[in-house]
C-alpha positions in Angstrom: 124.7 55.9 1.3 122.1 57.5 3.5 121.8 58.7 7.0 120.2 55.4 7.9 123.4 53.4 7.0 126.2 55.9 7.4 126.7 57.6 10.7 129.0 60.3 9.4 126.2 61.6 7.2 123.9 61.6 10.2 126.4 63.9 12.0 127.6 66.0 9.1 124.2 67.7 8.6 124.0 68.7 12.2 127.7 69.9 12.3 127.0 72.1 9.4 123.5 73.4 10.3 124.5 74.2 13.9 128.0 75.4 13.2 127.7 78.6 15.3 125.8 76.9 18.2 127.3 75.5 21.4 127.7 71.7 21.1 129.7 70.9 24.2 130.5 72.5 27.6 133.4 70.8 29.3 134.2 70.4 33.0 135.9 73.8 33.0 132.8 75.5 31.5 134.5 76.0 28.2 132.0 76.3 25.4 132.8 74.5 22.1 130.7 75.0 19.0 129.6 72.5 16.4 131.9 74.3 13.9 134.9 73.7 16.2 134.0 70.0 16.6 133.6 69.7 12.8 137.0 71.3 12.0 138.8 69.4 14.7 137.3 66.1 13.5 138.2 66.6 9.9 141.8 67.5 10.8 142.2 64.4 13.1 140.6 62.3 10.4 143.2 63.3 7.9 145.9 62.4 10.4 144.4 58.9 10.9 143.9 58.4 7.1 147.5 59.4 6.3 149.1 56.9 8.7 146.6 54.1 9.1 144.8 51.7 6.7 141.0 52.2 6.5 139.1 49.9 9.0 142.0 49.8 11.4 141.3 49.8 15.1 141.7 53.1 16.9 141.6 52.9 20.7 140.2 55.9 22.6 141.2 56.8 26.1 140.1 60.4 26.6 138.0 60.4 29.8 135.3 63.0 29.8 137.2 65.5 27.6 135.5 67.0 24.6 138.4 65.5 22.5 136.5 62.2 23.0 133.7 63.5 20.8 136.2 64.9 18.3 137.8 61.4 18.1 134.5 59.7 17.7 133.6 61.9 14.7 137.1 61.6 13.2 137.0 57.8 13.4 133.7 57.7 11.6 134.8 60.2 8.9 138.0 58.3 8.2 136.4 54.8 8.1 138.4 53.5 11.1 137.0 51.3 13.9 136.6 52.8 17.3 137.8 50.8 20.3 136.8 52.8 23.4 138.6 51.9 26.6 136.6 52.0 29.8 138.6 54.2 32.3 137.6 51.9 35.1 139.7 49.1 33.7 143.2 48.4 34.8 146.2 49.1 32.4 146.6 45.4 32.0 143.0 44.9 30.9 143.3 47.8 28.5 146.5 46.4 27.1 144.6 43.1 26.5 141.9 44.9 24.6 144.4 46.9 22.5 146.2 43.7 21.6 143.1 41.5 21.0 141.6 44.2 18.7 144.8 44.6 16.8 144.6 48.3 17.4 147.2 50.4 15.6 146.6 53.8 17.2 145.7 55.0 20.7 144.2 58.4 21.1 144.7 60.0 24.5 145.6 63.4 26.0 148.3 64.9 28.1 145.6 66.7 30.0 144.4 63.5 31.7 145.3 62.6 35.2 148.4 60.8 36.3 146.3 57.6 36.8 145.3 57.7 33.1 148.8 58.4 32.0 150.1 55.4 34.0 147.7 53.2 32.1 148.8 54.6 28.8 152.4 53.8 29.8 151.4 50.2 30.6 149.7 49.9 27.2 152.7 51.3 25.4 155.0 48.8 27.2 152.8 45.8 26.4 152.0 46.9 22.8 155.0 48.7 21.5 153.8 48.7 17.9 150.8 50.9 18.8 151.2 54.6 18.0 150.3 56.8 20.9 148.7 60.2 19.8 147.9 63.0 22.2 144.9 64.8 21.0 144.3 68.5 21.6 141.3 70.3 20.1 143.1 73.6 20.3 146.1 72.1 18.5 143.8 70.6 15.8 142.0 74.0 15.3 145.3 75.9 15.0 146.3 73.7 12.1 143.3 74.3 10.0 141.2 71.9 7.9 143.1 69.9 5.2 142.1 70.3 1.6 141.3 66.6 1.1 138.8 66.2 3.9 136.6 63.6 2.1 134.7 61.1 4.2 135.3 57.4 3.7 132.9 55.8 1.3 132.1 52.5 3.0 129.1 50.1 3.0 126.9 50.0 6.0 128.0 46.5 7.0 131.6 47.5 7.4 132.9 47.8 11.0 132.5 51.1 12.9 133.0 50.1 16.5 134.4 47.4 18.7 133.0 47.4 22.3 134.3 45.0 24.9 132.0 43.3 27.3 132.4 43.4 31.0 134.0 39.9 31.1 131.6 38.2 33.6 133.0 34.9 32.4 136.6 34.7 31.3 138.3 37.5 29.3 136.1 40.2 27.8 134.8 39.6 24.3 135.0 42.2 21.5 131.5 43.0 20.2 131.6 44.2 16.6 129.1 46.8 15.5 128.7 48.1 11.9 128.4 51.5 10.5 124.7 51.0 9.8 124.2 49.7 13.3 125.9 52.7 14.9 123.6 55.0 12.8 120.6 53.0 14.0 121.8 53.3 17.6 122.0 57.1 17.4 118.5 57.3 15.8 117.1 55.0 18.6 118.6 57.2 21.3 117.1 60.4 19.7 113.6 58.7 19.5 113.4 56.8 22.8 115.2 59.4 25.0 113.1 62.2 23.5 116.1 64.3 22.6 115.4 67.5 20.6 117.5 70.5 19.5 116.3 72.3 22.6 117.7 69.7 25.0 120.7 70.3 27.3 122.2 67.0 28.4 124.4 66.5 31.5 126.6 63.4 31.2 128.8 62.2 34.0 129.2 58.5 33.3 131.9 57.2 31.0 131.7 58.3 27.3 133.3 54.9 26.5 130.1 53.3 27.6 126.4 54.3 27.3 127.0 58.0 27.8 128.9 58.1 24.5 125.7 57.1 22.6 123.7 59.8 24.4 126.4 62.4 23.5 126.2 61.1 19.9 122.5 61.5 19.8 122.8 65.0 21.2 125.3 66.0 18.4 123.1 64.4 15.7 120.1 66.4 17.0 121.8 69.8 17.4 121.5 69.7 21.2 124.0 70.8 23.9 126.0 68.4 26.0 127.5 69.3 29.4 130.4 67.0 30.5 131.0 66.5 34.2 134.2 64.6 34.9 133.3 63.4 38.4 129.8 62.8 39.8 128.8 64.1 43.2 125.3 65.3 44.1 126.7 68.7 44.8 128.6 69.0 41.5 125.6 67.6 39.6 123.1 70.1 41.1 125.5 73.0 40.5 126.0 72.0 36.9 122.2 71.6 36.3 121.6 75.1 37.7 124.6 76.8 35.9 123.8 75.4 32.4 120.0 75.1 32.5 120.3 71.3 32.1 117.0 69.6 31.1 118.2 66.0 30.7 120.6 63.5 32.3 121.4 59.9 32.2 122.5 58.0 35.4 123.1 54.6 36.7 121.0 53.5 39.7 123.8 54.2 42.3 123.9 57.8 41.2 120.1 58.0 41.4 120.3 56.7 45.0 122.9 59.4 45.8 120.7 62.1 44.5 117.7 60.9 46.5 119.8 60.6 49.7 121.2 64.1 49.1 117.6 65.5 48.7 116.5 63.6 51.8 119.2 65.3 53.8 117.5 68.7 53.0 119.5 69.8 50.0 117.7 71.2 46.9 117.9 69.0 43.8 117.1 70.9 40.5 114.1 69.9 38.4 114.7 68.0 35.1 112.5 67.3 32.1 114.1 63.9 31.4 116.0 61.5 33.6 117.2 58.3 31.9 118.5 55.4 34.0 119.7 51.9 33.4 122.9 49.8 33.0 122.3 47.9 36.2 119.4 46.5 38.3 117.5 49.1 40.4 115.8 48.6 43.7 112.0 48.9 43.2 111.4 50.7 46.4 114.0 53.4 45.6 112.6 53.7 42.1 109.2 54.4 43.5 110.8 57.0 45.7 112.5 58.6 42.6 109.2 58.7 40.7 107.5 60.5 43.7 110.4 62.9 44.1 111.3 63.8 40.5 107.8 63.3 39.0 107.0 61.5 35.7 110.2 62.5 34.0 112.0 59.1 34.2 112.8 56.7 31.3 114.3 53.3 31.9 116.3 51.5 29.2 117.2 47.9 28.8 119.8 46.4 26.5 123.3 45.1 26.5 126.6 45.6 24.6 125.4 43.2 22.0 122.2 45.2 21.4 122.7 48.5 23.0 120.3 50.2 25.4 116.9 50.2 23.6 115.6 46.6 23.6 112.8 47.8 25.8 111.8 51.1 27.3 109.8 52.0 30.4 108.6 55.4 29.3 107.6 58.6 31.1 103.9 57.7 30.8 104.7 54.2 32.3 106.3 55.9 35.3 103.3 58.2 35.6 101.0 55.2 35.6 103.2 53.6 38.3 102.0 56.3 40.8 98.7 54.3 40.7 100.1 50.9 39.9 103.6 50.4 41.4 104.0 46.9 40.0 104.9 48.5 36.7 108.2 49.7 38.2 109.3 46.1 38.6 109.3 45.7 34.8 111.8 47.0 32.3 109.0 48.3 30.1 107.8 47.4 26.6 109.6 46.7 23.4 111.1 49.8 21.9 110.2 51.2 18.5 113.2 49.7 16.5 113.6 46.4 18.4 111.7 43.1 18.7 111.8 41.1 21.8 111.0 37.5 22.6 111.0 35.2 25.7 111.9 31.7 24.6 112.0 28.3 26.2 114.8 25.7 26.1 113.5 24.6 22.6 113.9 28.2 21.3 110.1 28.7 20.9 108.5 31.9 21.9 106.7 31.8 25.2 103.5 33.7 26.2 102.6 35.8 29.2 103.5 34.3 32.6 106.0 31.8 31.1 109.6 32.2 32.1 112.5 31.8 29.6 115.4 33.6 28.1 115.0 37.1 26.7 116.1 37.5 23.1 116.4 40.7 21.1 116.7 41.7 17.5 117.2 45.3 16.2 119.0 47.2 13.4 121.6 48.2 16.0 122.5 44.7 17.2 126.0 43.1 17.0 127.5 41.7 13.9 129.7 39.2 15.7 132.3 38.6 18.4 135.7 39.5 17.1 137.6 36.3 16.3 135.2 34.0 18.2 132.8 32.2 15.9 131.7 29.7 18.6 130.6 32.5 21.0 128.9 34.3 18.1 127.0 31.2 17.2 125.8 30.7 20.8 124.7 34.3 21.2 123.4 35.1 17.8 120.9 32.5 16.7 118.7 32.9 13.6 119.2 36.7 13.8 118.3 36.9 17.5 120.6 38.0 20.3 120.3 35.6 23.3 120.8 38.0 26.2 121.4 35.5 29.0 118.7 37.3 31.0 115.7 35.3 32.3 112.3 37.0 32.1 108.6 36.9 31.4 105.9 39.0 29.8 102.7 40.1 31.5 99.4 40.3 29.6 99.9 44.0 29.1 103.2 43.7 27.2 105.5 44.6 30.0 108.7 42.6 30.3 110.0 41.5 33.7 113.7 40.4 34.2 113.9 37.7 36.8 117.6 37.0 36.7 120.8 36.3 34.8 121.2 32.7 33.8 124.5 32.5 35.8 123.0 34.3 38.8 120.0 31.9 39.2 120.5 29.6 42.2 119.3 26.0 42.1 118.7 24.8 45.6 117.1 21.4 46.3 115.7 21.4 42.8 114.1 24.8 43.2 115.0 27.8 41.0 115.7 30.9 43.1 116.1 34.2 41.2 118.7 36.3 43.0 117.2 39.6 41.8 113.9 38.7 43.5 115.5 37.9 46.8 117.5 41.2 46.6 114.4 43.2 46.0 112.7 41.7 49.0 115.6 42.1 51.3 116.0 45.8 50.4 112.6 46.4 51.8 114.0 45.7 55.3 114.8 48.7 57.4 118.6 49.1 57.8 119.5 47.3 54.6 121.4 49.4 52.0 122.5 47.4 49.0 122.3 43.6 48.6 123.9 41.1 46.3 122.6 37.5 46.5 124.7 34.6 45.3 124.6 30.8 45.4 127.2 29.1 47.5 128.0 25.3 47.8 125.8 23.2 50.1 126.4 19.5 50.6 122.7 18.8 51.0 121.0 21.2 48.6 123.7 21.7 46.0 123.5 25.4 46.5 122.2 27.6 49.2 121.3 31.3 49.2 123.9 33.8 50.6 123.1 37.5 50.9 126.0 40.0 50.9 124.7 43.1 52.6 125.7 46.8 52.9 124.1 48.4 55.9 122.2 51.6 55.3 124.0 54.8 56.6 121.5 55.5 59.3 120.5 54.3 62.8 118.6 51.4 61.5 121.6 50.2 59.5 123.9 50.5 62.6 121.4 48.3 64.6 120.9 45.7 61.9 122.3 42.2 62.6 122.0 38.8 61.1 119.2 37.6 63.4 117.1 40.7 62.8 117.5 40.5 59.0 116.6 36.8 58.9 113.6 37.3 61.1 112.3 40.0 58.7 113.1 37.8 55.7 110.7 35.1 57.0 107.8 37.4 56.4 108.9 38.3 52.9 110.3 35.1 51.3 109.4 31.4 51.1 111.6 29.0 53.0 113.7 27.9 50.0 114.3 31.5 48.9 115.5 32.8 52.3 119.2 33.4 52.8 121.0 30.6 54.8 124.0 32.9 55.2 124.4 36.6 55.7 127.6 38.5 55.2 127.9 42.2 56.1 130.4 44.2 54.1 131.3 47.9 54.0 131.0 47.9 50.2 129.8 45.4 47.7 132.4 45.1 44.9 131.3 46.5 41.5 132.4 45.6 38.0 133.9 48.4 35.8 130.4 48.9 34.5 128.8 49.6 37.9 127.1 46.3 38.5 127.5 44.0 41.5 130.5 41.8 40.9 128.9 38.5 41.7 131.7 36.6 40.0 134.2 37.8 42.6 131.7 37.3 45.4 131.1 33.7 44.4 134.7 32.9 43.6 136.0 32.4 47.2 133.1 30.0 48.0 133.6 28.0 44.8 137.4 28.0 44.7 137.5 24.2 45.0 134.2 23.4 43.5 132.7 23.2 40.0 130.2 25.9 39.0 129.7 28.0 35.9 130.4 31.6 37.1 
């Protein structure tokens, strides 16, 4: 085994070398050392090994507690398979994942809120065979490290993690990742996010999702991680100042909140690195962020099947964008460890300016969908992950995402990319957020419908359908313009922070046929 194929070895060096250093600062400002994490993980690993067969599924519902990182390390050490539960899911959805993954143990904590505990109760009622374990780092440290704390000796192609997709069509699928793949993911995060032992990261998105990989990269590199259990611009700024934070990772909505907070006259601390991704971003607001924060931004693009670093829009790319803003409409260039293609219907690679499906391959890509060979065969073709995203290259090697396959609107024989329409509408004064979907049309098959949140200002209050459509005529060709506008207080989001277009379309297509 090596650190390139076994993630425990990747972490064990750092846990030992930095034993006396602070690894994690929790939401109560408690400092936890690498040595504490190491001892807690070894003790929990022994508990798992004593009661659970190797390669069993272990569900994790630990919010933003440092025990999440202890559990992560213990699962790798013991040779189990991590099944992280997104806290935004309902108890019913969590129970489905626990049952589908054949999980045997659920790690949680009595320190979590009543909302979390209610979901644990629902899982316990639906899956009575699952053992519920309340994890406490203090309790683990009080017990001491067992004598037989030997890491599992497993090949790199054995399972390490099972991540469930957002379920944009049907029930969520379990995406299997190997031990070698998890090690490669951590290495990619260290490289592309420019994490060093001097970095202090602030994480306030779910550790069950992308933030967990950044926390892992921080631990592997000997850096510090600050956990914030609830994001607000005020709490974010205070934590940055209090802990000398240099690095954060946000989703676009959080970035907008920080910009609005700064525009209202509040001070926003400086950072050395600000990584963003996980959902589409408004180009005009991204340009605002570059001008405000400076060239410290990094954009990532990937998906659960090939996490985070398919392409990267680097700090230098953002710096160039001050002179050439078109760069900000791209998702960057292929990352160091990944290869990227845009392919046509025949599967052949396309050149610059040709639109097709984006495909990825990397050492950190999925192995399979759990128990679903048909879905695996559709997504994983000749070693390439077919993302379902539609895009094109330019002649400089930048990749541009045009839409999701299921989000593309076909109206009167023309292809309309909803993301393009959204970007143009968001240039209109008074428009906050926009989600564009196709709705049934007897003449055209589908027509363009824009669901709009008004901006929280005077322009937003004055915005009406006629004004918006008048402005749209100057920005969009006739077949791309919305034929219907719906104003809402809030666009629904998926548990992963993306516009829930499936639910927006559902009421229009209730009695019609459409792949949603």
